[in-house]
C-alpha positions in Angstrom: -28.1 7.1 10.3 -24.6 6.7 8.8 -22.7 8.2 11.7 -24.4 5.8 14.1 -23.7 2.7 12.0 -21.1 0.5 13.7 -20.5 -1.5 10.5 -19.6 1.7 8.6 -17.1 2.8 11.2 -15.7 -0.8 11.4 -15.1 -0.6 7.6 -13.4 2.8 8.0 -11.1 1.5 10.7 -10.3 -1.5 8.5 -9.6 0.7 5.5 -7.3 3.1 7.4 -5.6 0.2 9.1 -4.8 -1.6 5.9 -3.8 1.7 4.3 -1.2 2.3 7.0 0.0 -1.4 7.2 0.5 -1.4 3.4 1.6 2.1 2.6 4.3 2.7 5.2 6.5 -0.3 4.4 5.6 0.0 0.7 7.1 3.6 0.4 10.1 2.8 2.5 10.9 -0.3 0.4 10.3 1.7 -2.8 12.9 4.3 -1.6 15.5 1.6 -0.9 14.8 -0.1 -4.2 15.0 3.1 -6.2 18.4 3.9 -4.5 19.7 0.5 -5.6 18.4 1.0 -9.2 20.1 4.4 -9.2 23.5 2.7 -9.0 25.6 1.2 -11.9 24.6 -2.4 -12.0 24.7 -5.2 -14.6 21.4 -5.6 -16.5 20.1 -2.3 -15.1 17.6 -1.7 -17.8 16.2 -5.3 -17.3 16.0 -4.7 -13.5 14.2 -1.4 -14.0 11.7 -3.0 -16.3 11.3 -6.0 -14.0 10.0 -3.9 -11.1 7.0 -3.0 -13.3 6.1 -6.6 -13.9 3.5 -6.7 -11.1 1.8 -3.7 -12.7 1.0 -5.6 -15.9 -0.3 -8.6 -14.1 -4.1 -8.8 -13.7 -5.1 -7.7 -10.3 -7.6 -10.5 -10.1 -4.8 -13.0 -10.8 -2.6 -11.4 -8.2 -5.3 -11.6 -5.5 -6.2 -15.2 -6.3 -2.5 -16.3 -6.2 -1.9 -14.5 -2.9 -5.1 -15.9 -1.4 -3.6 -19.4 -2.1 -0.3 -18.3 -0.6 -2.1 -17.3 2.6 -4.3 -20.3 2.7 -4.7 -21.7 6.3 -4.1 -25.3 5.5 -1.7 -25.5 2.5 -0.4 -21.9 2.1 3.2 -21.1 1.4 3.1 -18.4 4.1 2.2 -20.9 6.9 4.9 -23.3 5.6 7.5 -20.6 5.8 6.7 -19.4 9.3 6.5 -23.1 10.3 10.2 -23.4 9.5 10.9 -21.1 12.5 8.5 -22.9 14.8 5.5 -20.6 14.5 2.1 -22.2 14.5 0.0 -22.0 11.3 -2.1 -18.8 11.1 -5.7 -18.5 9.9 -5.0 -15.4 7.9 -8.7 -14.6 7.4 -9.8 -15.1 10.9 -8.3 -12.0 12.6 -8.0 -8.3 11.8 -4.2 -8.0 11.9 -3.5 -11.2 10.1 -6.0 -10.4 7.3 -4.7 -6.8 7.1 -1.1 -8.1 6.8 -2.0 -10.6 4.0 -3.9 -7.9 2.0 -1.1 -5.4 2.6 1.4 -7.8 1.1 -0.8 -8.1 -2.0 -0.9 -4.3 -2.3 2.8 -3.8 -1.7 3.8 -6.5 -4.3 1.7 -4.7 -6.9 2.6 -1.0 -6.2 6.1 -1.0 -4.7 7.8 -1.1 -8.1 5.6 1.7 -9.5 6.6 4.0 -6.6 10.2 2.9 -6.9 10.3 4.1 -10.5 8.8 7.5 -9.5 11.5 7.9 -6.9 14.2 6.7 -9.4 13.2 9.4 -11.9 13.4 12.0 -9.1 16.8 10.7 -7.9 18.2 11.0 -11.4 17.4 14.7 -11.5 19.6 15.3 -8.4 22.9 17.0 -9.5 25.8 14.6 -9.2 28.1 17.3 -7.9 26.1 17.5 -4.7 27.1 13.9 -4.0 30.7 14.5 -5.0 30.9 17.4 -2.6 29.4 15.3 0.2 31.9 12.5 -0.5 34.8 15.0 -0.2 33.4 16.1 3.2 33.5 12.5 4.3 29.7 11.7 4.2 28.8 8.1 4.1 26.4 6.6 1.5 23.7 6.3 4.2 24.2 9.9 5.3 24.0 11.1 1.7 20.8 9.2 1.2 19.0 10.6 4.2 20.4 14.2 4.1 20.7 14.8 0.3 18.6 12.3 -1.6 15.4 12.4 0.5 15.2 16.2 0.8 15.9 16.6 -2.9 13.1 14.2 -3.9 10.6 15.4 -1.4 8.0 16.5 -4.0 8.0 12.9 -5.4 7.6 11.5 -1.9 4.6 13.8 -1.2 3.1 12.8 -4.6 3.4 9.1 -3.8 2.0 9.5 -0.3 -1.1 11.3 -1.7 -1.6 8.7 -4.4 -1.2 5.9 -1.9 -3.8 7.6 0.3 -6.3 7.8 -2.6 -5.7 4.2 -3.6 -5.7 2.9 0.0 -9.0 4.6 0.8 -10.6 3.0 -2.3 -9.2 -0.5 -1.6 -11.7 -3.0 -2.9 -10.5 -5.8 -5.2 -7.7 -7.3 -3.1 -9.8 -7.8 0.1 -12.9 -8.9 -2.0 -11.0 -11.7 -3.7 -9.1 -12.5 -0.5 -12.5 -13.4 1.0 -13.6 -15.4 -2.1 -16.0 -12.7 -3.2 -17.6 -12.1 0.2 -18.6 -8.4 0.5 -18.8 -8.7 4.3 -15.1 -9.2 4.6 -15.1 -12.2 6.8 -17.5 -13.6 9.4 -16.9 -10.6 11.7 -16.3 -8.1 9.0 -12.6 -8.1 10.0 -11.3 -7.0 6.6 -14.4 -5.3 5.1 -13.3 -1.9 3.6 -15.4 1.2 3.2 -15.6 0.6 -0.6 -16.8 -3.0 0.0 -19.4 -1.7 2.5 -20.6 0.9 0.0 -20.9 -1.8 -2.7 -22.7 -4.1 -0.4 -25.3 -1.5 0.6 -25.9 -0.3 -2.9 -25.8 -3.5 -5.0 -26.5 -6.3 -2.6 -28.9 -4.6 -0.2 -30.2 -2.4 -3.0 -30.1 0.7 -0.8 -28.7 3.1 -3.3 -29.2 6.2 -1.2 -27.2 4.7 1.7 -24.5 3.4 -0.6 -24.2 7.0 -2.1 -23.8 8.4 1.4 -21.0 5.9 2.1 -19.4 6.9 -1.2 -19.5 10.6 -0.2 -17.9 9.8 3.2 -15.1 7.9 1.4 -14.5 11.1 -0.7 -14.5 13.3 2.4 -12.0 11.0 4.2 -9.7 11.1 1.2 -9.9 14.9 1.1 -9.2 15.1 4.9 -6.2 12.8 4.8 -4.8 14.5 1.7 -5.2 17.9 3.5 -3.3 16.5 6.5 -0.5 15.3 4.1 -0.4 18.8 2.5 -0.2 20.6 5.8 2.6 18.2 7.0 4.5 18.7 3.7 4.2 22.5 4.1 5.6 22.3 7.6 8.4 20.1 6.4 9.4 22.8 3.9 
């Protein structure tokens, strides 16, 4: 039975964990990046186009490159943390380390996309609102949190919901991070629900069970989206 399957619930925990580890910093960084791109800077058009560069890169290429960066023996990540005296990390061996590595891949790919959505919303905010705030002595930081964020709330809600949908369907990044292993490590430490569904359906050839897992992924997406909707209504 699906609800009594510990491997299924492990994949759900992994999926939700990676979604939270990736999405929270991703959206916060996107907000800050959009705020910077909304200011008069040199080469602004080039910078705005540059943040979309990860989007046009093959997701397989991104995952392969980042898998090398987080390699245990010769990875750039371990070299960097070694400069501050931290011992090398086996990024695939533990839940939190593997979640972090995969979250970095996801954030690198999607932060610029969300930043441009926020930028478009910020440019629709009337400038006279900021001018009035400056006359009242409001700092840039206070304007950002008390004017910009409330005015672009619909865009924030949209990106949260889209990140939820994408996060609950996470598949390619953890699959390639584990060199194509659908179990997500020796202890299933980074196996997502989508990977578990694919494993059951196309590796174990249990299509009925795979379909049940797919339906549960759909139900989880709906439930989390509903929670986001209720929170947004309460914020209004």
